[in-house]
PyMOL commands that place a pseudoatom at each C-alpha (Angstrom):
pseudoatom trace, name=CA, resn=MET, resi=1, chain=A, elem=C, hetatm=0, pos=[-27.357, -91.471, 68.440]
pseudoatom trace, name=CA, resn=THR, resi=2, chain=A, elem=C, hetatm=0, pos=[-24.836, -92.967, 66.039]
pseudoatom trace, name=CA, resn=GLN, resi=3, chain=A, elem=C, hetatm=0, pos=[-27.387, -95.610, 65.014]
pseudoatom trace, name=CA, resn=LEU, resi=4, chain=A, elem=C, hetatm=0, pos=[-29.620, -92.864, 63.542]
pseudoatom trace, name=CA, resn=VAL, resi=5, chain=A, elem=C, hetatm=0, pos=[-26.947, -91.377, 61.264]
pseudoatom trace, name=CA, resn=PRO, resi=6, chain=A, elem=C, hetatm=0, pos=[-27.275, -94.027, 58.516]
pseudoatom trace, name=CA, resn=LEU, resi=7, chain=A, elem=C, hetatm=0, pos=[-31.079, -93.683, 58.603]
pseudoatom trace, name=CA, resn=ALA, resi=8, chain=A, elem=C, hetatm=0, pos=[-30.912, -89.896, 58.345]
pseudoatom trace, name=CA, resn=ALA, resi=9, chain=A, elem=C, hetatm=0, pos=[-28.408, -90.065, 55.489]
pseudoatom trace, name=CA, resn=ASP, resi=10, chain=A, elem=C, hetatm=0, pos=[-30.974, -91.730, 53.205]
pseudoatom trace, name=CA, resn=SER, resi=11, chain=A, elem=C, hetatm=0, pos=[-33.967, -89.598, 54.165]
pseudoatom trace, name=CA, resn=PHE, resi=12, chain=A, elem=C, hetatm=0, pos=[-32.927, -86.174, 52.848]
pseudoatom trace, name=CA, resn=ASP, resi=13, chain=A, elem=C, hetatm=0, pos=[-31.620, -84.736, 49.628]
pseudoatom trace, name=CA, resn=LYS, resi=14, chain=A, elem=C, hetatm=0, pos=[-27.991, -83.673, 50.075]
pseudoatom trace, name=CA, resn=ASN, resi=15, chain=A, elem=C, hetatm=0, pos=[-28.505, -80.811, 47.603]
pseudoatom trace, name=CA, resn=LYS, resi=16, chain=A, elem=C, hetatm=0, pos=[-31.501, -79.379, 49.489]
pseudoatom trace, name=CA, resn=VAL, resi=17, chain=A, elem=C, hetatm=0, pos=[-30.862, -79.033, 53.212]
pseudoatom trace, name=CA, resn=THR, resi=18, chain=A, elem=C, hetatm=0, pos=[-32.726, -76.278, 55.090]
pseudoatom trace, name=CA, resn=PRO, resi=19, chain=A, elem=C, hetatm=0, pos=[-32.821, -75.359, 58.779]
pseudoatom trace, name=CA, resn=GLY, resi=20, chain=A, elem=C, hetatm=0, pos=[-36.569, -75.996, 58.892]
pseudoatom trace, name=CA, resn=ILE, resi=21, chain=A, elem=C, hetatm=0, pos=[-39.140, -74.613, 61.280]
pseudoatom trace, name=CA, resn=LEU, resi=22, chain=A, elem=C, hetatm=0, pos=[-36.978, -75.186, 64.364]
pseudoatom trace, name=CA, resn=GLY, resi=23, chain=A, elem=C, hetatm=0, pos=[-34.169, -73.078, 62.893]
pseudoatom trace, name=CA, resn=PHE, resi=24, chain=A, elem=C, hetatm=0, pos=[-36.632, -70.301, 62.083]
pseudoatom trace, name=CA, resn=ILE, resi=25, chain=A, elem=C, hetatm=0, pos=[-38.071, -70.362, 65.619]
pseudoatom trace, name=CA, resn=VAL, resi=26, chain=A, elem=C, hetatm=0, pos=[-34.600, -70.199, 67.202]
pseudoatom trace, name=CA, resn=PHE, resi=27, chain=A, elem=C, hetatm=0, pos=[-33.537, -67.360, 64.880]
pseudoatom trace, name=CA, resn=ALA, resi=28, chain=A, elem=C, hetatm=0, pos=[-36.773, -65.431, 65.549]
pseudoatom trace, name=CA, resn=ALA, resi=29, chain=A, elem=C, hetatm=0, pos=[-36.368, -65.876, 69.325]
pseudoatom trace, name=CA, resn=LEU, resi=30, chain=A, elem=C, hetatm=0, pos=[-32.783, -64.573, 69.156]
pseudoatom trace, name=CA, resn=ALA, resi=31, chain=A, elem=C, hetatm=0, pos=[-33.867, -61.598, 67.028]
pseudoatom trace, name=CA, resn=ILE, resi=32, chain=A, elem=C, hetatm=0, pos=[-36.675, -60.702, 69.460]
pseudoatom trace, name=CA, resn=GLY, resi=33, chain=A, elem=C, hetatm=0, pos=[-34.282, -61.052, 72.415]
pseudoatom trace, name=CA, resn=VAL, resi=34, chain=A, elem=C, hetatm=0, pos=[-31.710, -58.731, 70.815]
pseudoatom trace, name=CA, resn=TRP, resi=35, chain=A, elem=C, hetatm=0, pos=[-34.441, -56.206, 69.976]
pseudoatom trace, name=CA, resn=ALA, resi=36, chain=A, elem=C, hetatm=0, pos=[-35.686, -56.252, 73.591]
pseudoatom trace, name=CA, resn=LEU, resi=37, chain=A, elem=C, hetatm=0, pos=[-32.153, -55.796, 74.954]
pseudoatom trace, name=CA, resn=MET, resi=38, chain=A, elem=C, hetatm=0, pos=[-31.474, -52.873, 72.606]
pseudoatom trace, name=CA, resn=LYS, resi=39, chain=A, elem=C, hetatm=0, pos=[-34.755, -51.201, 73.611]
pseudoatom trace, name=CA, resn=SER, resi=40, chain=A, elem=C, hetatm=0, pos=[-33.926, -51.646, 77.301]
pseudoatom trace, name=CA, resn=MET, resi=41, chain=A, elem=C, hetatm=0, pos=[-30.387, -50.289, 76.792]
pseudoatom trace, name=CA, resn=ASN, resi=42, chain=A, elem=C, hetatm=0, pos=[-31.766, -47.258, 74.955]
pseudoatom trace, name=CA, resn=ARG, resi=43, chain=A, elem=C, hetatm=0, pos=[-34.163, -46.535, 77.815]
pseudoatom trace, name=CA, resn=HIS, resi=44, chain=A, elem=C, hetatm=0, pos=[-31.427, -46.866, 80.449]
pseudoatom trace, name=CA, resn=MET, resi=45, chain=A, elem=C, hetatm=0, pos=[-28.935, -44.739, 78.490]
pseudoatom trace, name=CA, resn=GLY, resi=46, chain=A, elem=C, hetatm=0, pos=[-31.570, -41.994, 78.272]
pseudoatom trace, name=CA, resn=LYS, resi=47, chain=A, elem=C, hetatm=0, pos=[-31.599, -41.764, 82.070]
pseudoatom trace, name=CA, resn=VAL, resi=48, chain=A, elem=C, hetatm=0, pos=[-27.825, -41.255, 82.342]
pseudoatom trace, name=CA, resn=SER, resi=49, chain=A, elem=C, hetatm=0, pos=[-26.549, -37.730, 82.938]
pseudoatom trace, name=CA, resn=PHE, resi=50, chain=A, elem=C, hetatm=0, pos=[-23.177, -37.326, 81.256]
pseudoatom trace, name=CA, resn=GLU, resi=51, chain=A, elem=C, hetatm=0, pos=[-22.388, -33.940, 82.814]
pseudoatom trace, name=CA, resn=GLU, resi=52, chain=A, elem=C, hetatm=0, pos=[-19.913, -34.379, 85.620]
pseudoatom trace, name=CA, resn=GLU, resi=53, chain=A, elem=C, hetatm=0, pos=[-20.668, -32.390, 88.743]
pseudoatom trace, name=CA, resn=PRO, resi=54, chain=A, elem=C, hetatm=0, pos=[-17.739, -31.114, 90.807]
pseudoatom trace, name=CA, resn=ASP, resi=55, chain=A, elem=C, hetatm=0, pos=[-16.983, -32.905, 94.054]
pseudoatom trace, name=CA, resn=PRO, resi=56, chain=A, elem=C, hetatm=0, pos=[-18.190, -30.686, 96.937]
pseudoatom trace, name=CA, resn=ASP, resi=57, chain=A, elem=C, hetatm=0, pos=[-15.426, -32.003, 99.243]
pseudoatom trace, name=CA, resn=VAL, resi=58, chain=A, elem=C, hetatm=0, pos=[-12.587, -30.847, 96.960]
pseudoatom trace, name=CA, resn=GLU, resi=59, chain=A, elem=C, hetatm=0, pos=[-11.669, -27.161, 97.075]
pseudoatom trace, name=CA, resn=VAL, resi=60, chain=A, elem=C, hetatm=0, pos=[-10.588, -25.797, 93.686]
pseudoatom trace, name=CA, resn=PRO, resi=61, chain=A, elem=C, hetatm=0, pos=[-8.469, -22.607, 93.635]
pseudoatom trace, name=CA, resn=ALA, resi=62, chain=A, elem=C, hetatm=0, pos=[-9.951, -19.595, 91.858]
pseudoatom trace, name=CA, resn=GLN, resi=63, chain=A, elem=C, hetatm=0, pos=[-7.128, -19.541, 89.279]
pseudoatom trace, name=CA, resn=ALA, resi=64, chain=A, elem=C, hetatm=0, pos=[-7.642, -22.923, 87.625]
pseudoatom trace, name=CA, resn=SER, resi=65, chain=A, elem=C, hetatm=0, pos=[-6.062, -23.462, 84.225]
pseudoatom trace, name=CA, resn=ALA, resi=66, chain=A, elem=C, hetatm=0, pos=[-8.107, -23.858, 81.053]
pseudoatom trace, name=CA, resn=VAL, resi=67, chain=A, elem=C, hetatm=0, pos=[-7.092, -27.508, 80.734]
pseudoatom trace, name=CA, resn=GLY, resi=68, chain=A, elem=C, hetatm=0, pos=[-8.799, -28.375, 83.986]
pseudoatom trace, name=CA, resn=ARG, resi=69, chain=A, elem=C, hetatm=0, pos=[-5.721, -28.865, 86.156]
pseudoatom trace, name=CA, resn=PRO, resi=70, chain=A, elem=C, hetatm=0, pos=[-5.847, -26.747, 89.301]
pseudoatom trace, name=CA, resn=LYS, resi=71, chain=A, elem=C, hetatm=0, pos=[-2.736, -24.632, 89.831]
pseudoatom trace, name=CA, resn=THR, resi=72, chain=A, elem=C, hetatm=0, pos=[-0.930, -25.560, 93.003]
pseudoatom trace, name=CA, resn=PRO, resi=73, chain=A, elem=C, hetatm=0, pos=[0.241, -22.843, 95.364]
pseudoatom trace, name=CA, resn=ALA, resi=74, chain=A, elem=C, hetatm=0, pos=[3.968, -22.108, 95.356]
pseudoatom trace, name=CA, resn=THR, resi=75, chain=A, elem=C, hetatm=0, pos=[5.800, -24.071, 98.040]
pseudoatom trace, name=CA, resn=THR, resi=76, chain=A, elem=C, hetatm=0, pos=[9.262, -22.613, 97.431]
pseudoatom trace, name=CA, resn=GLU, resi=77, chain=A, elem=C, hetatm=0, pos=[11.222, -20.329, 99.704]
pseudoatom trace, name=CA, resn=PRO, resi=78, chain=A, elem=C, hetatm=0, pos=[10.367, -16.632, 99.651]
pseudoatom trace, name=CA, resn=THR, resi=79, chain=A, elem=C, hetatm=0, pos=[12.343, -14.614, 97.120]
pseudoatom trace, name=CA, resn=GLY, resi=80, chain=A, elem=C, hetatm=0, pos=[12.728, -11.511, 99.215]
pseudoatom trace, name=CA, resn=GLU, resi=81, chain=A, elem=C, hetatm=0, pos=[10.027, -9.607, 97.422]
pseudoatom trace, name=CA, resn=GLY, resi=82, chain=A, elem=C, hetatm=0, pos=[7.623, -9.968, 100.321]
pseudoatom trace, name=CA, resn=PRO, resi=83, chain=A, elem=C, hetatm=0, pos=[7.284, -7.755, 103.413]
pseudoatom trace, name=CA, resn=ALA, resi=84, chain=A, elem=C, hetatm=0, pos=[9.642, -9.803, 105.617]
pseudoatom trace, name=CA, resn=LYS, resi=85, chain=A, elem=C, hetatm=0, pos=[12.718, -11.837, 104.790]
pseudoatom trace, name=CA, resn=LYS, resi=86, chain=A, elem=C, hetatm=0, pos=[14.045, -14.552, 107.077]
pseudoatom trace, name=CA, resn=ALA, resi=87, chain=A, elem=C, hetatm=0, pos=[17.650, -14.150, 108.102]
for i in range(1, 87): cmd.bond("trace and resi %d" % i, "trace and resi %d" % (i + 1))
show_as sticks, trace
zoom trace
């Protein structure tokens, strides 16, 4: 390969170097490949449902906060306001 470098140095004008037909073919193939990938991605993204459905196994209390965090039931000792107080 290094034997061809001196021969190639004399055969082209250093002020006018272009990629040629091979460069155009490679660039066109890359452009068509990117276009095909974008079209495929668009089609697949159209099938995606972004609305999250609630998990049927998880029971959410009726008094859920507006932020989306379920309120946990109180686990503290009774305050004496109920019908029976432990002695």
